[in-house]
KEMAR-467271 format. One record per residue: residue number from 1; residue in three letters; x, y, z of N, C-alpha, C in turn. Coordinates in Angstrom, 1 decimal. Atoms other than C-alpha are relative to their C-alpha. Example, Ala and Ser with C-alpha at 12.3 -4.5 7.8 and 13.67 -1.06 7.14 Angstrom:
BEGIN
REC | 1 | ala | 0.9 | -1.2 | 0.0 | 12.3 | -4.5 | 7.8 | 0.9 | 1.2 | 0.0
REC | 2 | ser | -0.9 | -1.1 | 0.0 | 13.7 | -1.1 | 7.1 | -0.8 | 1.1 | 0.8
***
This chain:
BEGIN
REC | 1 | met | -0.9 | 0.6 | 1.0 | -79.3 | 79.9 | 24.8 | -0.9 | -0.3 | -1.3
REC | 2 | ser | 1.0 | 0.1 | 1.2 | -80.9 | 80.1 | 21.0 | 0.7 | -1.5 | -0.7
REC | 3 | ser | -0.4 | 0.9 | 0.7 | -80.6 | 77.0 | 18.7 | -0.2 | 0.5 | -1.5
REC | 4 | ile | 0.4 | -0.3 | 1.3 | -80.7 | 77.5 | 14.9 | -0.2 | -1.4 | -0.9
REC | 5 | ile | 0.4 | 1.0 | 0.5 | -82.8 | 74.7 | 13.3 | -0.2 | 0.3 | -1.7
REC | 6 | glu | -0.1 | -0.1 | 1.1 | -81.9 | 73.8 | 9.8 | -1.1 | -1.0 | -0.9
REC | 7 | ala | 1.3 | 0.5 | 0.6 | -84.7 | 72.5 | 7.3 | 0.9 | -1.1 | -0.8
REC | 8 | pro | 0.0 | 1.1 | 0.2 | -84.2 | 68.9 | 6.1 | 0.5 | 0.8 | -2.0
REC | 9 | pro | -0.7 | -0.3 | 1.1 | -81.9 | 69.1 | 2.7 | -1.1 | -0.6 | -0.8
REC | 10 | ala | 1.1 | 0.0 | 0.9 | -84.8 | 67.9 | 0.5 | -1.0 | 1.3 | 0.2
REC | 11 | leu | 0.5 | -0.8 | 0.5 | -86.9 | 70.3 | 1.4 | -0.3 | 1.6 | 0.1
REC | 12 | gln | -0.1 | -1.6 | 0.5 | -84.8 | 73.4 | 1.2 | 0.4 | -0.6 | -1.3
REC | 13 | gln | 0.3 | -0.1 | 1.7 | -84.1 | 71.8 | -2.6 | -1.2 | 0.5 | -0.1
REC | 14 | ser | 1.3 | -0.6 | 0.2 | -88.0 | 72.0 | -2.7 | 0.0 | 1.6 | -0.1
REC | 15 | his | 0.3 | -1.8 | -0.2 | -88.0 | 76.0 | -1.4 | 0.8 | 0.0 | -1.2
REC | 16 | glu | -0.9 | -0.6 | 1.0 | -85.2 | 76.5 | -4.1 | -0.5 | -0.4 | -1.5
REC | 17 | leu | 0.4 | 0.3 | 1.2 | -86.7 | 74.7 | -7.0 | -1.3 | 0.7 | -0.2
REC | 18 | arg | 1.3 | -0.5 | 0.3 | -90.1 | 76.0 | -6.4 | 0.3 | 1.7 | 0.0
REC | 19 | thr | -0.1 | -1.5 | 0.6 | -88.6 | 80.0 | -6.4 | 0.3 | 0.4 | -1.1
REC | 20 | val | -0.8 | 0.1 | 1.9 | -86.4 | 79.1 | -9.8 | -1.7 | -0.1 | -0.6
REC | 21 | leu | 2.0 | -0.1 | 1.1 | -90.5 | 78.2 | -11.2 | -0.6 | 1.5 | 0.5
REC | 22 | leu | 0.8 | -1.0 | 0.1 | -91.8 | 80.9 | -9.5 | 0.6 | 1.1 | -0.8
REC | 23 | ala | -0.5 | -1.2 | 0.7 | -89.4 | 83.7 | -11.0 | 0.0 | -0.5 | -1.3
REC | 24 | tyr | 0.2 | 0.4 | 0.8 | -89.8 | 81.7 | -14.1 | -1.4 | 0.3 | -0.5
REC | 25 | arg | 1.3 | -0.7 | 0.2 | -93.8 | 82.0 | -14.3 | 0.1 | 1.5 | -0.3
REC | 26 | ser | 0.1 | -1.8 | 0.2 | -93.5 | 85.8 | -13.6 | 0.6 | 0.2 | -1.3
REC | 27 | gln | -0.2 | -0.3 | 1.7 | -91.4 | 86.3 | -16.5 | -0.6 | -0.3 | -1.6
REC | 28 | phe | 0.9 | 0.5 | 0.9 | -93.2 | 84.1 | -18.6 | -1.5 | 1.1 | -0.6
REC | 29 | ala | 1.4 | -0.6 | 0.3 | -96.2 | 85.9 | -17.7 | -0.2 | 1.2 | -0.4
REC | 30 | lys | -0.7 | -1.3 | 0.5 | -94.5 | 89.4 | -18.5 | -0.1 | -0.1 | -1.4
REC | 31 | gln | -0.5 | -0.4 | 1.4 | -93.6 | 88.4 | -21.7 | -1.3 | -0.2 | -1.2
REC | 32 | ser | 0.8 | -0.1 | 1.2 | -96.7 | 87.0 | -22.8 | -1.4 | 0.5 | 0.3
REC | 33 | gly | 1.2 | -0.5 | -0.1 | -99.1 | 88.9 | -21.5 | -1.1 | -0.6 | 0.9
REC | 34 | arg | 1.2 | 0.6 | -0.8 | -100.9 | 86.5 | -19.1 | 0.3 | 0.6 | 1.5
REC | 35 | his | 0.2 | 0.3 | -1.5 | -101.6 | 86.5 | -15.5 | 0.5 | -1.0 | 0.4
REC | 36 | pro | -1.2 | 0.8 | -0.7 | -98.7 | 84.7 | -13.5 | -1.0 | -1.4 | 0.2
REC | 37 | ala | 0.5 | 1.2 | -0.8 | -101.5 | 82.0 | -12.0 | -0.8 | -0.7 | -1.5
REC | 38 | asn | 0.4 | 0.8 | 1.0 | -102.7 | 81.2 | -15.6 | 1.2 | -0.3 | -0.8
REC | 39 | val | -1.1 | 0.4 | 0.3 | -99.3 | 80.2 | -16.4 | 0.6 | -0.9 | 0.7
REC | 40 | leu | 0.3 | 1.4 | -0.8 | -99.3 | 78.0 | -13.3 | 0.1 | 0.7 | 1.1
REC | 41 | thr | 0.8 | 0.1 | -1.1 | -100.6 | 78.1 | -9.8 | 1.0 | -0.3 | 0.3
REC | 42 | ile | -1.0 | 0.4 | -1.2 | -99.0 | 78.2 | -6.7 | 0.4 | -1.5 | -0.2
REC | 43 | lys | 0.3 | 1.1 | 0.1 | -100.6 | 74.7 | -6.3 | 0.9 | -1.2 | -1.2
REC | 44 | leu | -1.0 | 1.0 | 1.1 | -98.8 | 73.1 | -9.6 | 0.9 | 0.5 | 0.3
REC | 45 | ile | -1.5 | -0.3 | -1.1 | -95.2 | 74.8 | -8.5 | 0.4 | -0.8 | 0.8
REC | 46 | asp | -0.2 | 1.0 | -1.5 | -95.7 | 72.9 | -5.4 | 0.1 | -1.4 | -0.5
REC | 47 | ala | -0.4 | 1.4 | 0.9 | -96.5 | 69.8 | -7.5 | 0.9 | -0.6 | -0.6
REC | 48 | ile | -1.2 | 0.7 | 1.0 | -93.7 | 69.8 | -9.7 | 1.4 | 0.3 | 0.6
REC | 49 | ser | -1.6 | -0.1 | -0.8 | -91.1 | 71.0 | -6.9 | 0.4 | -1.2 | 0.5
REC | 50 | glu | -0.4 | 1.6 | -1.1 | -92.1 | 67.6 | -5.0 | -0.1 | -1.2 | -0.9
REC | 51 | gln | 0.0 | 1.5 | 1.0 | -92.8 | 65.3 | -8.0 | 1.1 | -0.1 | -0.9
REC | 52 | arg | -0.8 | 0.4 | 1.2 | -90.3 | 66.1 | -10.4 | -0.1 | -0.6 | -1.5
REC | 53 | pro | 0.6 | 0.5 | 0.7 | -91.9 | 65.1 | -13.5 | 1.2 | 0.1 | -1.4
REC | 54 | lys | -1.5 | -0.1 | 0.6 | -89.0 | 63.7 | -16.0 | -0.7 | 0.6 | -1.7
REC | 55 | thr | 0.0 | -0.3 | 0.7 | -90.8 | 63.8 | -19.0 | -1.4 | 0.5 | -0.3
REC | 56 | ile | 1.2 | -1.3 | 0.3 | -93.5 | 65.9 | -21.1 | -1.4 | -0.9 | 0.6
REC | 57 | phe | 1.0 | 1.3 | -0.2 | -96.2 | 62.9 | -20.6 | -0.1 | 0.0 | 1.2
REC | 58 | asp | 0.7 | -0.3 | -1.6 | -96.0 | 62.8 | -16.6 | -0.5 | 1.3 | 0.4
REC | 59 | leu | 0.1 | -1.3 | 0.1 | -96.0 | 66.8 | -17.1 | -1.7 | -0.3 | -0.3
REC | 60 | ile | 1.2 | 0.3 | 0.5 | -99.4 | 66.1 | -18.8 | -1.4 | -0.8 | 1.0
REC | 61 | arg | 0.9 | 0.9 | -0.8 | -100.5 | 63.6 | -16.1 | -0.1 | 0.9 | 1.3
REC | 62 | met | 0.6 | -0.9 | -1.0 | -100.4 | 66.2 | -13.4 | -1.4 | 0.6 | -0.1
REC | 63 | lys | 1.3 | -0.3 | 0.2 | -103.7 | 67.6 | -12.4 | 0.5 | 1.5 | -0.4
REC | 64 | gly | -0.2 | -1.4 | 0.2 | -104.0 | 71.0 | -13.8 | 0.9 | 1.0 | -0.8
REC | 65 | ile | -1.2 | -0.2 | 1.4 | -101.3 | 70.7 | -16.9 | -0.7 | 0.2 | -0.9
REC | 66 | gly | 0.4 | 0.2 | 1.6 | -102.9 | 69.4 | -19.7 | 0.6 | 0.1 | -0.8
REC | 67 | val | -0.7 | 0.2 | 1.0 | -102.1 | 68.9 | -22.9 | 0.3 | 1.9 | -0.4
REC | 68 | asp | -0.3 | -0.9 | 0.3 | -102.2 | 72.6 | -23.8 | 1.2 | 1.2 | 0.5
REC | 69 | arg | -1.1 | -0.1 | -0.7 | -99.9 | 73.8 | -21.1 | 1.2 | -0.2 | -0.1
REC | 70 | ala | -1.5 | 0.5 | 0.3 | -97.6 | 71.3 | -21.5 | 0.5 | 0.5 | -1.3
REC | 71 | glu | -0.4 | -0.6 | 1.3 | -97.2 | 72.4 | -25.4 | 0.4 | 1.4 | 0.5
REC | 72 | leu | -0.5 | -1.4 | -0.1 | -96.9 | 75.9 | -23.9 | 1.5 | 0.2 | 0.6
REC | 73 | ile | -1.4 | -0.5 | -0.7 | -94.4 | 75.4 | -21.0 | 0.5 | -1.3 | 0.1
REC | 74 | gly | -0.4 | 0.6 | -0.1 | -93.9 | 72.3 | -20.7 | 1.6 | -1.0 | -0.1
REC | 75 | glu | -1.6 | 0.0 | 0.2 | -90.0 | 72.1 | -22.4 | 0.3 | 1.0 | 0.8
REC | 76 | asp | -0.4 | -1.2 | -1.7 | -89.3 | 75.2 | -19.8 | -0.1 | -0.6 | 0.8
REC | 77 | ile | 0.1 | 1.0 | -1.5 | -90.1 | 73.3 | -16.9 | 0.7 | -0.9 | 0.1
REC | 78 | leu | -0.8 | 1.3 | -0.8 | -88.4 | 69.9 | -17.7 | 1.4 | 0.4 | -0.7
REC | 79 | thr | -1.0 | -0.9 | 0.5 | -85.5 | 72.1 | -19.2 | 0.6 | 0.4 | 1.6
REC | 80 | ile | -0.2 | -0.5 | -1.4 | -85.4 | 73.7 | -15.3 | 0.1 | -1.0 | 0.7
REC | 81 | leu | 0.4 | 1.3 | -0.8 | -86.2 | 70.3 | -13.6 | 1.4 | -0.4 | -0.3
REC | 82 | arg | -0.5 | 0.5 | 0.0 | -83.4 | 69.0 | -15.4 | 1.7 | 0.8 | 0.3
REC | 83 | gln | -1.3 | -0.7 | 0.1 | -80.5 | 71.3 | -15.1 | -0.3 | 0.1 | 1.6
REC | 84 | tyr | -0.1 | -0.2 | -2.0 | -81.4 | 71.7 | -10.9 | 0.2 | -1.4 | -0.1
REC | 85 | glu | -0.6 | 1.2 | -0.6 | -81.0 | 67.9 | -11.0 | 1.5 | -0.5 | -0.1
REC | 86 | ser | -2.1 | 0.0 | -0.1 | -77.5 | 68.5 | -12.2 | 0.8 | 0.1 | 0.6
REC | 87 | ser | -1.1 | -0.2 | -0.2 | -76.1 | 70.9 | -10.8 | -0.8 | 1.0 | 0.9
REC | 88 | gly | 0.6 | -0.8 | -1.3 | -78.6 | 72.5 | -7.8 | -0.6 | 1.1 | -0.6
REC | 89 | phe | 0.6 | -1.7 | 0.2 | -80.1 | 76.1 | -7.7 | 1.3 | 1.0 | -1.3
REC | 90 | ser | -0.8 | -0.5 | 0.9 | -76.7 | 77.7 | -9.1 | 0.4 | -0.4 | -1.4
REC | 91 | gly | 0.1 | 0.5 | 1.4 | -77.1 | 75.5 | -12.4 | -0.5 | 0.4 | -1.2
REC | 92 | ile | 0.9 | -0.7 | 0.8 | -79.7 | 76.9 | -13.7 | 0.2 | 0.8 | -0.9
REC | 93 | thr | 0.3 | -1.3 | 1.2 | -79.7 | 78.9 | -17.0 | -0.4 | 0.7 | -0.9
REC | 94 | val | 1.2 | 0.2 | 0.8 | -82.5 | 78.8 | -18.5 | -0.1 | 1.2 | -0.9
REC | 95 | asp | 0.5 | -1.0 | 1.0 | -83.3 | 81.0 | -21.7 | -1.3 | 0.8 | 0.5
REC | 96 | trp | 1.3 | -0.6 | -0.4 | -86.3 | 82.9 | -20.3 | -0.9 | 1.1 | -1.2
REC | 97 | thr | 0.5 | -1.1 | 0.9 | -87.2 | 84.5 | -23.7 | -1.0 | -1.4 | -0.5
REC | 98 | leu | 1.6 | 0.6 | -0.5 | -90.9 | 83.5 | -24.5 | 0.8 | -0.7 | -1.7
REC | 99 | thr | 0.5 | 0.7 | 1.2 | -91.2 | 80.8 | -27.1 | -1.1 | 0.5 | -0.8
REC | 100 | thr | 1.0 | 0.2 | 1.1 | -93.9 | 81.2 | -28.6 | -0.6 | 1.4 | 0.2
REC | 101 | ser | 0.2 | -1.6 | 0.7 | -95.1 | 84.8 | -30.2 | -1.2 | 0.0 | 1.4
REC | 102 | pro | 1.6 | 0.1 | -0.7 | -98.1 | 86.5 | -27.8 | -0.6 | 0.6 | -1.0
REC | 103 | leu | 0.6 | -0.3 | 1.6 | -101.0 | 87.0 | -30.0 | 0.3 | 1.6 | 0.1
REC | 104 | pro | -0.3 | -2.2 | 0.6 | -100.1 | 90.6 | -32.0 | -1.2 | 0.9 | 0.4
REC | 105 | glu | 1.3 | -0.8 | 0.0 | -102.8 | 93.0 | -31.4 | 0.2 | 0.4 | -1.0
REC | 106 | glu | 0.7 | -1.0 | 1.2 | -104.4 | 93.7 | -34.9 | -1.1 | 1.3 | 0.4
REC | 107 | pro | 0.3 | -1.5 | -0.5 | -105.7 | 96.8 | -34.8 | -1.7 | -0.7 | -0.8
REC | 108 | phe | 1.1 | 0.3 | 0.4 | -109.4 | 96.5 | -34.9 | -1.1 | 1.2 | -0.7
REC | 109 | asp | 0.6 | -1.1 | 1.0 | -112.0 | 98.3 | -37.5 | -1.4 | 0.6 | 1.6
REC | 110 | leu | 0.6 | -1.4 | -1.3 | -113.9 | 101.3 | -35.2 | -1.4 | -0.7 | 0.7
REC | 111 | gln | 1.2 | 0.9 | -0.8 | -117.3 | 98.9 | -34.4 | 0.7 | -1.0 | 0.9
REC | 112 | thr | -0.5 | 1.0 | -0.5 | -114.9 | 96.4 | -33.0 | 0.7 | 0.7 | 1.3
REC | 113 | glu | -0.8 | -1.5 | -0.5 | -113.0 | 99.6 | -31.3 | -0.9 | -0.2 | 1.3
REC | 114 | leu | 1.1 | -0.8 | -1.2 | -116.4 | 100.8 | -29.7 | -0.8 | -1.4 | 1.2
REC | 115 | leu | 0.1 | 1.9 | -1.1 | -117.2 | 96.7 | -28.0 | 1.3 | -0.2 | 0.9
REC | 116 | val | -1.4 | 0.3 | -0.8 | -113.4 | 96.5 | -26.7 | -0.4 | 1.5 | 1.3
REC | 117 | thr | 0.8 | -1.6 | -0.9 | -114.6 | 100.2 | -25.1 | -1.3 | -0.5 | 1.5
REC | 118 | ala | 1.1 | 0.2 | -0.5 | -118.0 | 98.8 | -23.7 | 0.7 | -1.3 | 0.7
REC | 119 | leu | 0.0 | 1.3 | -0.7 | -116.8 | 95.1 | -22.8 | 1.3 | 0.7 | 1.5
REC | 120 | lys | -1.3 | -0.7 | -1.3 | -113.5 | 97.6 | -20.5 | -1.4 | 0.4 | 1.3
REC | 121 | ala | 0.5 | -0.8 | -1.2 | -116.7 | 99.1 | -18.6 | -0.8 | -1.2 | 0.5
REC | 122 | tyr | 0.9 | 0.6 | -0.3 | -118.7 | 96.2 | -18.2 | 1.3 | -0.9 | 1.0
REC | 123 | arg | -0.9 | 0.4 | -0.3 | -115.5 | 94.4 | -17.1 | 0.0 | 0.6 | 1.9
REC | 124 | tyr | -0.6 | -0.3 | -1.1 | -114.6 | 97.0 | -14.7 | -1.5 | 0.1 | 1.0
REC | 125 | glu | 0.8 | 0.1 | -0.4 | -118.1 | 97.2 | -13.4 | -0.5 | -1.0 | 1.0
REC | 126 | met | 0.0 | 1.4 | -0.5 | -118.3 | 93.6 | -12.5 | 1.0 | -0.6 | 1.0
REC | 127 | ala | -0.6 | 0.1 | -0.9 | -115.4 | 93.5 | -10.8 | -0.1 | 0.7 | 1.5
REC | 128 | lys | 0.3 | -0.9 | -1.2 | -116.1 | 96.2 | -8.7 | -1.3 | -0.6 | 0.8
REC | 129 | gln | 1.5 | 0.8 | -0.3 | -119.2 | 94.2 | -7.8 | 0.2 | -1.2 | 0.5
REC | 130 | ile | -0.4 | 0.6 | -0.5 | -117.2 | 91.3 | -6.7 | 1.1 | 0.0 | 0.5
REC | 131 | glu | -1.2 | -0.7 | -0.5 | -114.6 | 93.2 | -5.2 | 1.2 | -0.6 | -0.5
REC | 132 | arg | -1.0 | 0.9 | 0.2 | -112.1 | 91.4 | -7.2 | 0.7 | 0.8 | -1.3
REC | 133 | pro | -0.6 | -0.9 | 1.3 | -109.2 | 92.7 | -10.1 | -1.0 | -0.4 | -1.0
REC | 134 | ala | 0.5 | 0.0 | 1.7 | -110.7 | 93.1 | -13.6 | -0.1 | -0.9 | -0.3
REC | 135 | tyr | -0.4 | 1.1 | 1.2 | -108.8 | 90.4 | -15.0 | -0.6 | -1.6 | 0.4
REC | 136 | his | 0.8 | 1.4 | -0.2 | -110.9 | 87.6 | -12.8 | -1.2 | 0.1 | -0.6
REC | 137 | val | 1.1 | 0.0 | 1.3 | -113.9 | 88.8 | -15.1 | 0.4 | -0.6 | -1.2
REC | 138 | phe | -1.0 | 0.6 | 1.3 | -111.8 | 88.2 | -18.3 | 1.1 | 1.2 | -0.2
REC | 139 | thr | -1.3 | -1.1 | 0.9 | -108.2 | 89.1 | -19.7 | -0.5 | 0.9 | -1.1
REC | 140 | asn | 0.0 | -0.3 | 1.3 | -107.4 | 91.2 | -22.2 | 0.0 | -0.6 | -1.2
REC | 141 | gln | -0.2 | 0.7 | 1.4 | -106.8 | 88.9 | -24.6 | -1.2 | -0.9 | -0.2
REC | 142 | thr | 1.6 | 0.5 | 0.4 | -110.3 | 87.0 | -23.7 | -0.8 | 0.9 | -0.5
REC | 143 | met | 0.5 | -0.7 | 0.7 | -111.7 | 90.5 | -24.2 | 0.3 | 0.5 | -1.6
REC | 144 | arg | -0.5 | -0.5 | 1.5 | -110.0 | 91.1 | -27.5 | -0.9 | -1.6 | -0.6
REC | 145 | glu | 0.7 | 1.5 | 0.4 | -111.3 | 87.7 | -28.5 | -1.9 | 0.0 | 0.1
REC | 146 | ile | 1.6 | -0.1 | 0.4 | -114.8 | 88.5 | -27.8 | 0.1 | 1.1 | -0.7
REC | 147 | ala | -0.1 | -1.0 | 1.8 | -114.4 | 91.5 | -30.0 | -0.1 | -0.4 | -0.9
REC | 148 | lys | -0.5 | 0.2 | 1.4 | -113.1 | 89.9 | -32.8 | -1.2 | -0.9 | 0.1
REC | 149 | gln | 0.7 | 1.0 | 0.4 | -115.6 | 87.0 | -32.4 | -1.7 | 0.4 | 0.0
REC | 150 | lys | 1.1 | -0.6 | -1.0 | -118.6 | 88.8 | -30.7 | -1.1 | -1.2 | -0.6
REC | 151 | pro | 1.4 | 1.2 | -0.5 | -120.7 | 85.5 | -29.9 | -1.1 | 0.9 | 0.2
REC | 152 | thr | 1.3 | -0.1 | -0.3 | -124.5 | 85.8 | -30.0 | -0.7 | -1.2 | 0.8
REC | 153 | thr | 0.7 | 0.8 | -0.5 | -125.1 | 82.9 | -28.0 | 1.1 | -0.8 | 1.0
REC | 154 | leu | -0.9 | 0.9 | -1.3 | -123.8 | 81.0 | -24.6 | 0.9 | -0.7 | -0.8
REC | 155 | asp | -0.7 | 0.8 | 0.9 | -122.4 | 78.4 | -27.0 | 1.2 | 0.1 | -0.4
REC | 156 | glu | -0.9 | -0.7 | 0.3 | -120.6 | 80.5 | -28.5 | 1.2 | 0.5 | 1.1
REC | 157 | leu | -0.5 | -0.2 | -1.2 | -119.4 | 82.5 | -25.9 | 1.5 | -0.7 | 0.4
REC | 158 | leu | -0.5 | 0.5 | -0.5 | -118.1 | 79.4 | -24.5 | 1.1 | -0.8 | -0.7
REC | 159 | glu | -0.9 | 0.3 | 0.9 | -115.9 | 78.7 | -27.2 | 1.0 | 0.8 | 0.1
REC | 160 | ile | -1.2 | -1.7 | 0.1 | -113.6 | 81.8 | -26.6 | 1.1 | -0.7 | 1.3
REC | 161 | asn | -1.4 | 0.1 | -0.6 | -110.1 | 81.1 | -24.8 | -0.3 | 0.8 | 1.1
REC | 162 | gly | -0.3 | -0.9 | -0.8 | -110.5 | 82.2 | -21.2 | -1.6 | -0.3 | 0.4
REC | 163 | ile | 1.3 | 0.0 | -0.4 | -114.3 | 81.7 | -20.7 | -0.9 | -1.5 | 0.1
REC | 164 | gly | 0.2 | 1.4 | -0.2 | -115.2 | 78.4 | -19.0 | -1.6 | 0.2 | 0.6
REC | 165 | pro | 1.4 | -0.1 | 0.0 | -118.5 | 76.9 | -17.6 | -0.2 | 0.9 | 1.6
REC | 166 | arg | 0.4 | -0.7 | -1.5 | -117.7 | 79.0 | -14.1 | 0.1 | 2.0 | -0.5
REC | 167 | lys | -0.2 | -1.7 | 0.9 | -117.1 | 83.0 | -16.4 | -1.2 | -0.3 | -0.6
REC | 168 | leu | 1.6 | 0.4 | 1.2 | -120.4 | 81.3 | -18.6 | -0.9 | 0.5 | 0.8
REC | 169 | glu | 1.5 | 0.0 | -1.3 | -122.7 | 81.0 | -15.5 | 0.0 | 1.5 | 0.5
REC | 170 | asp | 0.2 | -1.4 | -0.2 | -121.4 | 84.6 | -14.1 | 0.1 | 1.1 | -0.2
REC | 171 | phe | -0.1 | -1.1 | 0.9 | -120.7 | 86.5 | -16.7 | -0.6 | -0.2 | -0.9
REC | 172 | gly | 0.4 | 0.4 | 1.5 | -122.1 | 84.9 | -19.8 | -1.1 | 0.8 | -0.7
REC | 173 | glu | 1.1 | -1.2 | 0.5 | -125.7 | 86.7 | -20.2 | 0.5 | 1.6 | -0.2
REC | 174 | gly | -0.8 | -1.6 | 0.5 | -123.7 | 90.4 | -19.5 | 0.8 | 0.0 | -0.9
REC | 175 | ile | -0.3 | 0.2 | 1.4 | -121.8 | 89.6 | -21.9 | 0.0 | 0.0 | -0.9
REC | 176 | leu | 1.1 | 0.2 | 1.1 | -124.1 | 88.7 | -24.4 | -0.3 | 1.6 | -0.6
REC | 177 | glu | 0.2 | -1.3 | -0.2 | -125.4 | 91.9 | -23.6 | 0.3 | 1.0 | -0.8
REC | 178 | val | -0.8 | -0.7 | 0.1 | -123.0 | 93.7 | -23.6 | 0.6 | 0.1 | -1.7
REC | 179 | val | -0.3 | 0.2 | 1.6 | -122.0 | 92.6 | -27.4 | -1.0 | 0.6 | -1.0
REC | 180 | glu | 1.3 | -0.5 | 0.6 | -125.5 | 93.2 | -28.5 | -0.2 | 1.3 | -0.3
REC | 181 | lys | -0.3 | -1.9 | -0.2 | -125.5 | 96.5 | -27.2 | 0.4 | 0.6 | -1.3
REC | 182 | ser | -0.8 | -0.8 | 0.6 | -122.8 | 97.5 | -28.5 | -0.1 | 0.1 | -1.6
REC | 183 | ile | -0.2 | 0.2 | 1.5 | -123.2 | 96.3 | -32.0 | -1.5 | 0.8 | -0.8
REC | 184 | lys | 1.5 | -0.5 | 0.6 | -127.0 | 97.6 | -32.6 | 0.6 | 1.8 | 0.2
REC | 185 | val | -0.6 | -1.0 | 0.3 | -125.0 | 101.0 | -31.5 | 0.6 | -0.1 | -1.0
REC | 186 | ala | -1.1 | -0.1 | 1.4 | -122.2 | 100.7 | -33.9 | -0.7 | -0.1 | -1.2
REC | 187 | thr | 0.7 | 0.1 | 1.0 | -124.7 | 99.8 | -36.4 | -0.4 | 1.3 | -0.7
REC | 188 | lys | 0.8 | -0.7 | -0.5 | -127.0 | 102.8 | -35.4 | 0.8 | 1.3 | -0.7
REC | 189 | thr | -0.7 | -1.3 | 0.6 | -124.1 | 105.6 | -35.9 | 0.6 | 0.0 | -1.1
REC | 190 | leu | -1.3 | 0.0 | 0.6 | -121.4 | 104.2 | -38.1 | -0.8 | -0.2 | -1.4
***
């Protein structure tokens, strides 16, 4: 004789909400060119599903959200939560079109394009060494920003979005070396 064990309603609701937030994260990541974990981590999705913040300030106070992320996706998250609270799983009709435009891919001059190519090669080699996907070294968006700004010091590199203390420690010197060599080569050949 088998019996079916049903999940408590609160647990089932959290699971439904988690599913909707995961779908939102995936769609937003595709539209904005970000990695899904850079939109919302699984840990954050779980925390939002459990805590169900009511205001943008509640969101900002959650560990891992911060002001920048709240400005980027806070209103969408709150809309999803309000619709879920009022109508349940079937009542969610959020328009998931991107509200902020992704960074336009401006054409670079030849020197900058050469730097992007060198940074891609560096990222590929580092990713092989650490046995992780290339975006764990730095994202395309971060790579374009490095190429655009051409940092010459670790402090300048740290100012670039996507480079934090950990990436600076792990890859900072290598990135600066690539930037320096690429500029020297481009200056000699162009």
